[in-house]
C-alpha atoms as a printed R data frame, in Angstrom:
    type eleno elety resid chain resno       x       y       z
1   ATOM     1    CA   MET     A     1  14.152  -7.174  -4.033
2   ATOM     2    CA   ARG     A     2  10.485  -6.272  -3.545
3   ATOM     3    CA   ASP     A     3   7.793  -9.003  -3.254
4   ATOM     4    CA   ALA     A     4   5.969  -8.974  -6.867
5   ATOM     5    CA   HIS     A     5   2.623  -8.996  -5.149
6   ATOM     6    CA   LEU     A     6   3.394  -5.884  -3.260
7   ATOM     7    CA   ASN     A     7   2.913  -2.544  -5.022
8   ATOM     8    CA   LEU     A     8   4.757   0.845  -4.694
9   ATOM     9    CA   TYR     A     9   2.609   1.430  -1.404
10  ATOM    10    CA   GLY     A    10   3.992  -1.586   0.280
11  ATOM    11    CA   ASP     A    11   0.833  -3.658   0.357
12  ATOM    12    CA   ARG     A    12  -1.266  -5.936  -1.954
13  ATOM    13    CA   ARG     A    13  -4.026  -2.971  -2.791
14  ATOM    14    CA   ARG     A    14  -4.744  -2.485  -6.172
15  ATOM    15    CA   ALA     A    15  -5.493   1.219  -5.809
16  ATOM    16    CA   LYS     A    16  -3.970   4.138  -3.757
17  ATOM    17    CA   ARG     A    17  -5.832   4.941  -0.601
18  ATOM    18    CA   ASP     A    18  -6.625   8.482   0.576
19  ATOM    19    CA   SER     A    19  -7.430   9.467   4.103
20  ATOM    20    CA   ALA     A    20 -11.177  10.564   4.380
21  ATOM    21    CA   SER     A    21 -13.198  11.338   7.102
22  ATOM    22    CA   LEU     A    22 -16.994  11.073   5.888
23  ATOM    23    CA   LYS     A    23 -19.955  10.218   7.695
24  ATOM    24    CA   VAL     A    24 -21.571   6.774   6.316
25  ATOM    25    CA   TYR     A    25 -24.681   4.998   7.228
26  ATOM    26    CA   LEU     A    26 -24.299   1.158   6.921
27  ATOM    27    CA   SER     A    27 -27.211  -1.059   6.554
28  ATOM    28    CA   GLY     A    28 -28.299  -4.669   5.779
29  ATOM    29    CA   GLU     A    29 -31.475  -6.573   5.643
30  ATOM    30    CA   LEU     A    30 -32.118  -6.374   9.257
31  ATOM    31    CA   TRP     A    31 -30.024  -3.738  10.835
32  ATOM    32    CA   SER     A    32 -28.663   0.085  10.154
33  ATOM    33    CA   HIS     A    33 -25.619   1.728  12.059
34  ATOM    34    CA   ARG     A    34 -23.293   4.857  11.575
35  ATOM    35    CA   GLY     A    35 -19.650   5.218  11.028
36  ATOM    36    CA   THR     A    36 -17.005   7.181   9.838
37  ATOM    37    CA   THR     A    37 -14.524   6.507   6.967
38  ATOM    38    CA   ARG     A    38 -10.898   6.408   7.825
39  ATOM    39    CA   ASP     A    39  -9.523   6.111   4.165
40  ATOM    40    CA   ILE     A    40 -10.993   5.423   0.975
41  ATOM    41    CA   SER     A    41  -9.958   4.134  -2.677
42  ATOM    42    CA   ARG     A    42 -11.651   3.628  -5.776
43  ATOM    43    CA   ARG     A    43 -11.983  -0.167  -4.932
44  ATOM    44    CA   GLY     A    44 -12.947   0.033  -1.232
45  ATOM    45    CA   VAL     A    45 -13.052   1.911   2.261
46  ATOM    46    CA   PHE     A    46 -12.439   1.346   5.859
47  ATOM    47    CA   VAL     A    47 -15.236   2.377   7.986
48  ATOM    48    CA   SER     A    48 -14.649   3.051  11.817
49  ATOM    49    CA   THR     A    49 -17.677   2.035  13.751
50  ATOM    50    CA   ASP     A    50 -18.445   0.619  17.327
51  ATOM    51    CA   TRP     A    51 -20.939  -1.966  15.848
52  ATOM    52    CA   GLU     A    52 -19.210  -5.465  15.500
53  ATOM    53    CA   GLY     A    53 -22.244  -7.803  14.138
54  ATOM    54    CA   TYR     A    54 -20.936  -7.875  10.798
55  ATOM    55    CA   ALA     A    55 -18.973 -11.231   9.303
56  ATOM    56    CA   LEU     A    56 -16.562 -11.577   6.575
57  ATOM    57    CA   GLY     A    57 -18.437 -11.769   3.409
58  ATOM    58    CA   THR     A    58 -21.444  -9.752   4.619
59  ATOM    59    CA   ARG     A    59 -23.008  -7.350   1.960
60  ATOM    60    CA   VAL     A    60 -23.252  -3.841   3.341
61  ATOM    61    CA   ASP     A    61 -25.378  -0.823   1.841
62  ATOM    62    CA   LEU     A    62 -23.518   2.404   2.418
63  ATOM    63    CA   THR     A    63 -24.718   5.930   2.147
64  ATOM    64    CA   PHE     A    64 -21.833   8.456   2.170
65  ATOM    65    CA   VAL     A    65 -22.740  12.232   3.385
66  ATOM    66    CA   GLN     A    66 -20.850  15.066   1.828
67  ATOM    67    CA   LYS     A    67 -21.311  18.464   2.746
68  ATOM    68    CA   LYS     A    68 -20.258  20.991   0.331
69  ATOM    69    CA   MET     A    69 -21.095  24.682   1.476
70  ATOM    70    CA   GLU     A    70 -24.861  24.445   1.862
71  ATOM    71    CA   VAL     A    71 -25.500  21.531  -0.188
72  ATOM    72    CA   ILE     A    72 -25.626  17.926   1.442
73  ATOM    73    CA   GLU     A    73 -25.012  15.240  -1.271
74  ATOM    74    CA   LEU     A    74 -25.825  11.710  -0.411
75  ATOM    75    CA   ARG     A    75 -23.731   8.627  -2.471
76  ATOM    76    CA   ARG     A    76 -25.079   5.317  -2.166
77  ATOM    77    CA   TYR     A    77 -22.735   2.171  -2.946
78  ATOM    78    CA   SER     A    78 -22.751  -1.550  -1.957
79  ATOM    79    CA   GLY     A    79 -19.730  -3.389  -0.434
80  ATOM    80    CA   ILE     A    80 -18.650  -6.690   0.839
81  ATOM    81    CA   VAL     A    81 -16.919  -6.905   4.390
82  ATOM    82    CA   VAL     A    82 -13.181  -8.260   3.548
83  ATOM    83    CA   ARG     A    83 -11.540  -7.591   6.670
84  ATOM    84    CA   GLN     A    84 -12.499  -6.878  10.353
85  ATOM    85    CA   ALA     A    85 -10.217  -4.936  12.728
86  ATOM    86    CA   ASN     A    86 -10.654  -3.309  15.951
87  ATOM    87    CA   GLY     A    87 -12.994  -0.346  15.617
88  ATOM    88    CA   GLY     A    88 -14.062  -1.044  12.339
89  ATOM    89    CA   MET     A    89 -14.199  -3.092   9.023
90  ATOM    90    CA   ALA     A    90 -12.586  -2.713   5.284
91  ATOM    91    CA   LEU     A    91 -15.088  -3.167   2.563
92  ATOM    92    CA   GLN     A    92 -14.727  -3.893  -1.265
93  ATOM    93    CA   PHE     A    93 -17.109  -1.911  -3.290
94  ATOM    94    CA   CYS     A    94 -19.340  -4.222  -5.547
95  ATOM    95    CA   TRP     A    95 -19.826  -1.403  -8.248
96  ATOM    96    CA   THR     A    96 -17.832   1.793  -8.318
97  ATOM    97    CA   PRO     A    97 -18.832   4.531 -10.952
98  ATOM    98    CA   HIS     A    98 -18.102   7.495  -8.848
99  ATOM    99    CA   ALA     A    99 -16.056   6.034  -5.883
100 ATOM   100    CA   GLU     A   100 -12.844   7.802  -7.314
101 ATOM   101    CA   ARG     A   101 -14.522  11.147  -7.267
102 ATOM   102    CA   ILE     A   102 -15.165  10.407  -3.576
103 ATOM   103    CA   ALA     A   103 -11.636   9.274  -3.023
104 ATOM   104    CA   ASN     A   104 -10.375  12.281  -4.754
105 ATOM   105    CA   THR     A   105 -12.403  14.884  -2.920
106 ATOM   106    CA   ASN     A   106  -9.921  16.740  -0.487
107 ATOM   107    CA   GLN     A   107 -12.152  18.705   2.017
108 ATOM   108    CA   LEU     A   108 -15.542  16.693   2.496
109 ATOM   109    CA   ASN     A   109 -16.801  17.936   5.695
């Protein structure tokens, strides 16, 4: 019998994750860094980055860079660091009116 807290993806996530490789700029009050998304959903994102100066609960402003042919689109969101891992961090979006559209975009770069 499956654990009642697990979904069909075998984890506790509330939204399906999609692999995505987007450039993302991360910033806070006194810092800014770059990273690349590993996966994204309508509720959050995992960002690969060399920077390790963040703590759980840190609010991070994210700017995603999407290239579509000759057009570059910037999408801005805010997130909270909910997990740290070697090489990156998981963030839960604070407000996500268009995050599902980003998560559903197949060819982003």
